[in-house]
C-alpha positions as CSV (number, residue, x, y, z in Angstrom):
1,M,0.2,0.0,0.2
2,A,1.5,3.9,-0.5
3,I,2.0,6.2,1.7
4,V,-0.3,9.1,1.1
5,Q,-0.4,12.2,2.7
6,P,-3.3,12.7,5.3
7,G,-6.4,14.8,3.9
8,K,-9.7,14.9,2.0
9,R,-10.2,12.5,-0.8
10,L,-13.3,11.3,-2.2
11,A,-14.8,8.1,-2.6
12,K,-13.5,5.9,-5.1
13,R,-16.8,5.9,-7.4
14,L,-17.1,9.6,-7.1
15,Q,-12.9,9.5,-8.6
16,R,-14.5,8.2,-11.8
17,S,-17.3,10.1,-12.2
18,R,-17.7,12.8,-15.2
19,V,-18.9,15.8,-13.0
20,L,-16.4,15.7,-10.3
21,G,-13.7,12.7,-11.5
22,G,-11.9,15.5,-14.3
23,K,-11.8,18.0,-11.7
24,I,-10.1,17.4,-8.7
25,V,-7.7,14.8,-9.5
26,R,-6.0,16.1,-12.6
27,G,-2.8,15.9,-11.3
28,R,0.2,14.2,-11.2
29,K,0.9,12.0,-8.1
30,A,3.7,12.9,-5.7
31,T,6.5,10.5,-5.9
32,N,8.0,11.9,-2.8
33,A,6.6,10.2,0.8
34,D,7.5,12.3,3.8
35,L,7.3,9.7,6.9
36,N,6.6,10.4,10.6
37,V,9.5,10.0,12.8
38,V,8.1,11.1,15.9
39,P,7.2,7.7,16.8
40,M,10.5,6.0,15.9
41,V,12.4,9.1,18.4
42,D,9.7,8.7,20.8
43,M,10.6,4.4,21.2
44,M,14.8,5.4,21.2
45,T,14.0,8.0,23.9
46,M,12.4,4.9,25.7
47,L,15.2,2.8,24.7
48,V,18.0,5.3,26.1
49,I,16.3,5.8,29.2
50,F,15.7,1.9,29.8
51,L,19.2,1.2,29.0
52,L,20.7,4.2,32.0
53,Q,18.5,2.9,34.2
54,Q,20.2,-0.4,33.7
55,F,23.6,1.0,33.6
56,S,26.2,0.2,36.9
57,A,29.1,2.1,36.9
58,T,29.9,1.0,40.5
59,G,30.5,-2.0,38.2
60,E,28.0,-4.1,41.3
61,V,27.5,-7.7,39.2
62,L,25.6,-9.2,41.7
63,Y,21.6,-9.2,41.8
64,M,20.2,-9.3,44.8
65,Q,17.1,-10.9,45.1
66,K,13.9,-9.2,47.4
67,D,13.5,-12.5,49.8
68,I,17.3,-12.1,50.5
69,R,18.7,-10.6,53.4
70,L,22.4,-10.2,52.9
71,P,24.9,-10.1,56.5
72,D,26.4,-6.8,56.7
73,A,30.4,-6.3,56.8
74,R,32.8,-3.8,57.6
75,H,36.2,-4.1,55.0
76,G,35.3,-6.7,51.8
77,Q,36.5,-5.9,48.5
78,M,34.3,-5.8,44.8
79,I,32.2,-8.5,43.5
80,E,33.8,-10.2,41.0
81,Q,31.8,-11.3,37.8
82,A,30.9,-15.3,38.7
83,P,28.3,-17.8,38.6
84,T,25.8,-16.8,41.6
85,V,24.6,-19.6,44.2
86,A,21.5,-17.0,45.9
87,I,20.4,-19.2,49.3
88,S,16.9,-18.2,50.4
89,A,15.0,-19.2,53.1
90,E,12.7,-21.2,50.7
91,Q,15.1,-21.9,47.7
92,V,18.3,-22.8,46.1
93,V,18.7,-20.4,43.0
94,V,21.7,-20.6,40.3
95,A,21.8,-17.9,38.0
96,G,17.7,-17.1,38.5
97,Q,17.2,-20.7,37.5
98,K,15.6,-23.1,40.9
99,V,18.1,-26.0,41.4
100,A,16.9,-27.3,45.2
101,D,14.2,-26.3,47.8
102,V,15.5,-25.5,51.0
103,A,12.9,-27.9,52.7
104,D,13.9,-30.9,50.8
105,L,17.9,-30.3,51.5
106,D,16.5,-30.1,55.9
107,R,14.9,-33.3,54.8
108,D,17.7,-35.1,53.3
109,A,20.3,-34.2,56.5
110,G,22.4,-37.4,55.5
111,Y,23.8,-36.4,52.0
112,L,26.6,-33.0,51.2
113,D,25.8,-32.5,48.1
114,I,23.3,-31.0,45.6
115,P,23.3,-32.9,42.6
116,A,21.2,-30.4,40.5
117,L,23.3,-27.6,41.6
118,E,26.4,-29.7,40.9
119,E,24.9,-30.3,37.4
120,R,24.3,-26.8,37.1
121,L,27.4,-25.4,38.1
122,R,29.3,-28.4,35.7
123,E,27.0,-26.9,32.6
124,D,28.7,-23.3,33.5
125,R,32.1,-24.8,33.7
126,K,31.9,-26.4,30.3
127,R,30.8,-23.1,28.8
128,W,34.0,-21.3,30.2
129,D,35.7,-23.8,29.2
130,F,34.2,-23.6,25.4
131,I,33.9,-20.4,25.5
132,H,38.1,-19.6,26.5
133,Q,39.5,-23.0,24.5
134,S,41.1,-20.7,21.6
135,D,42.5,-18.5,24.6
136,P,45.6,-19.9,26.2
137,G,46.5,-17.3,27.8
138,S,42.8,-17.7,30.1
139,R,42.6,-19.7,33.3
140,W,40.4,-21.1,35.3
141,D,39.9,-19.6,38.7
142,G,36.9,-21.4,39.5
143,I,35.2,-18.6,42.0
144,V,31.5,-18.4,42.9
145,N,29.7,-16.3,44.6
146,I,27.3,-16.8,47.3
147,Q,24.5,-14.7,48.7
148,A,23.1,-16.4,51.5
149,D,20.0,-15.0,53.8
150,Q,20.7,-14.1,57.0
151,K,18.3,-16.6,58.5
152,V,19.7,-19.6,56.6
153,P,21.0,-22.6,58.8
154,F,24.7,-23.2,58.1
155,R,24.1,-27.1,57.4
156,I,22.5,-25.8,54.2
157,V,25.3,-22.9,53.3
158,K,27.8,-25.8,53.9
159,R,26.2,-28.1,51.8
160,V,25.8,-25.8,49.1
161,M,29.8,-25.2,49.3
162,Y,30.3,-28.9,49.4
163,S,28.7,-28.6,46.0
164,C,30.7,-26.5,44.6
165,G,33.4,-27.5,45.5
166,V,32.5,-31.1,44.1
167,A,32.2,-29.4,40.7
168,G,35.4,-27.3,40.3
169,Y,34.3,-24.4,41.8
170,F,37.2,-24.0,45.0
171,N,37.4,-20.2,45.0
172,L,33.8,-19.2,47.5
173,N,32.9,-15.6,47.8
174,F,30.3,-15.0,50.2
175,A,28.0,-11.8,49.0
176,A,27.7,-9.0,51.8
177,L,26.5,-5.3,52.5
178,D,29.0,-2.9,52.8
179,I,27.5,-0.6,56.1
180,G,29.6,2.2,54.5
181,S,27.8,2.8,50.5
182,G,24.6,-0.1,51.6
183,S,26.3,-2.0,47.8
184,A,27.5,-5.2,47.8
185,A,30.3,-6.1,48.4
186,V,32.3,-9.8,49.0
187,Q,33.7,-11.0,51.8
188,A,36.6,-13.1,50.9
189,P,37.0,-16.1,52.6
190,A,39.7,-17.0,55.4
191,P,42.9,-19.0,54.3
C-alpha cells in the first residue's frame, strides 16, 4: 500500500465520475513520501532511558533477590563477575534458575552434595571452557559468589559449599552488604 498524505479524499466511485472526476484528480501523484519520525524518536528515547537505568557505573554485578537479606560487613572487596548461588529461606537458585528447595535439603540431612547444583555449575564450567578454548592466556579461577540469607542455617550453606567444591569451584566468595555504602561487597573467605 502506498504512503499517502493525510487529508480529504473523494470516494473511489466519485473519482471516476464525469462531474467531479476530471476537476479534482487531474494532477500527477507525487513520488515523494513523507515519513513520520516522531514515533521512532519516542521509541529510541525510551530505549535510551531504559539502558541508562540498567547501566551500573560502580561495577556491581550481583543481582540481589528481594527475599534475601545479606549480612553486613565492614571490610570487603568489590565483587567479581562469576556464577552466583543464591540461598533464600525457601530455595537455592543459580543464575536465576531454581535448583533445590531448602525444605527438601533439610529433610535429606545425611548427604552433603546437591546433585542439581553440581550439574548446573558443571554446565557453566563447560560453557566457560568452550568459550575460552582458543585463548591460551585465560586461566580457570573457579570463583563462585554465594549470597545467603542471614537466617539460613549453616548446614544448608555447608551443603552448597560442598557441592560447589565437587563441581570444581574452589574459590568461594560470600556476598555481604557494605555498611558504608549499602552496596554489595564480597567477604573473602579466610585462607
